[in-house]
C-alpha positions as CSV (number, residue, x, y, z in Angstrom):
1,M,-102.5,30.5,114.6
2,H,-100.5,31.2,118.2
3,L,-101.1,27.9,120.3
4,V,-101.4,30.2,123.1
5,S,-104.0,32.5,121.8
6,S,-106.4,30.0,120.8
7,L,-106.7,28.4,124.2
8,G,-110.2,29.0,125.4
9,N,-113.2,29.0,123.6
10,G,-114.6,32.5,125.6
11,R,-116.6,30.5,128.3
12,G,-114.4,29.5,130.6
13,R,-114.2,25.7,129.6
14,I,-111.5,23.8,127.0
15,D,-113.4,21.4,124.7
16,E,-112.3,18.4,123.0
17,M,-111.0,20.7,120.0
18,N,-108.6,23.0,123.0
19,I,-107.5,19.4,124.5
20,V,-105.9,18.2,121.4
21,Q,-104.6,21.7,120.2
22,A,-102.5,21.4,124.7
23,L,-101.3,18.7,123.6
24,K,-99.3,19.8,120.3
25,M,-98.6,22.8,122.9
26,S,-94.9,23.8,122.0
27,C,-92.5,24.2,124.9
28,R,-92.0,27.8,124.1
29,D,-95.8,28.1,124.6
30,A,-96.1,26.7,127.3
31,T,-92.7,28.5,129.0
32,Y,-94.6,31.8,127.8
33,L,-97.8,30.2,130.2
34,H,-95.5,29.3,132.8
35,E,-94.5,32.8,133.4
36,K,-98.0,34.4,132.8
37,K,-98.8,32.0,135.7
38,R,-96.1,33.3,137.6
39,E,-97.5,36.3,137.6
40,G,-101.2,35.7,138.2
41,K,-102.7,36.9,134.6
42,I,-103.4,33.4,132.9
43,S,-107.0,31.9,132.0
44,M,-108.6,29.0,133.2
45,S,-107.7,27.2,130.1
46,E,-104.3,28.8,130.1
47,S,-103.8,26.8,132.7
48,M,-105.3,23.8,131.9
49,G,-103.5,23.8,128.3
50,L,-100.2,24.2,130.2
51,W,-100.9,21.2,133.0
52,F,-101.4,19.1,129.7
53,H,-98.1,20.0,128.5
54,L,-96.5,19.3,131.8
55,L,-97.9,16.0,132.1
56,I,-96.6,14.9,128.5
57,C,-93.5,17.0,128.6
58,K,-90.5,16.2,131.1
59,F,-88.6,18.9,130.1
60,C,-90.6,21.5,130.7
61,A,-91.3,20.3,134.3
62,L,-88.5,20.1,135.2
63,F,-87.0,23.5,133.6
64,F,-89.9,25.2,135.6
65,R,-89.2,23.4,139.0
66,Q,-86.0,24.4,138.7
67,I,-86.5,27.9,137.7
68,E,-89.2,27.8,140.9
69,K,-86.1,26.7,143.3
70,L,-83.4,29.8,141.5
71,E,-86.4,32.1,142.8
72,E,-86.7,30.7,146.0
73,S,-82.7,31.3,146.7
74,S,-83.0,34.2,145.0
75,N,-85.4,35.6,147.0
76,Q,-84.2,34.4,150.0
77,L,-80.1,36.0,149.5
78,S,-81.8,39.1,148.7
79,E,-83.4,39.2,152.3
80,K,-80.2,38.7,154.1
81,Q,-77.6,41.7,154.1
82,F,-74.0,41.2,153.2
83,S,-71.6,43.6,153.9
84,L,-68.0,44.1,152.2
85,T,-65.1,45.1,154.4
86,A,-63.2,47.8,153.3
87,E,-60.3,46.0,152.5
88,R,-62.3,43.7,150.1
89,K,-64.1,46.4,148.4
90,A,-61.6,48.5,147.6
91,K,-59.8,44.8,146.2
92,L,-63.3,44.2,144.3
93,E,-63.6,47.7,142.0
94,S,-59.6,47.3,141.9
95,D,-60.0,43.7,139.9
96,F,-63.1,45.5,138.4
97,K,-61.0,48.4,136.8
98,E,-58.3,46.4,135.8
99,E,-60.4,43.9,133.7
100,L,-62.4,47.2,132.0
101,K,-58.5,47.9,131.0
102,R,-58.5,44.7,128.8
C-alpha cells in the first residue's frame, strides 16, 4: 500500500503504527506531501508524517528549502516589470529564428 494513502487513522491523530510508517516514508512520498502542503490540501496526519520524514532526511529538508527559495525568488522577479529596447528585442527574435533553423 502506498504510504501517503495509509497515513492517519481517520480520527485526526497518528498512532504508533503510523509513526513507523512515517519513518519509512520515501522521499517520493515526502515530495508529494510537500506539494500538497504548499497547496494547503494536507491532512494533520500527512503533515506529521512529512515532519517526521524531514527530521531524519536532511536531503529532503535541504531540497524543500531550496524549492521555497526558488519560488520566493520567482515571485519577486514576476513582480518586477521588465522592458526590452527595440534593438534588444529585434536581436533576441533574430537569434531565436536562427536557432530554430538548426
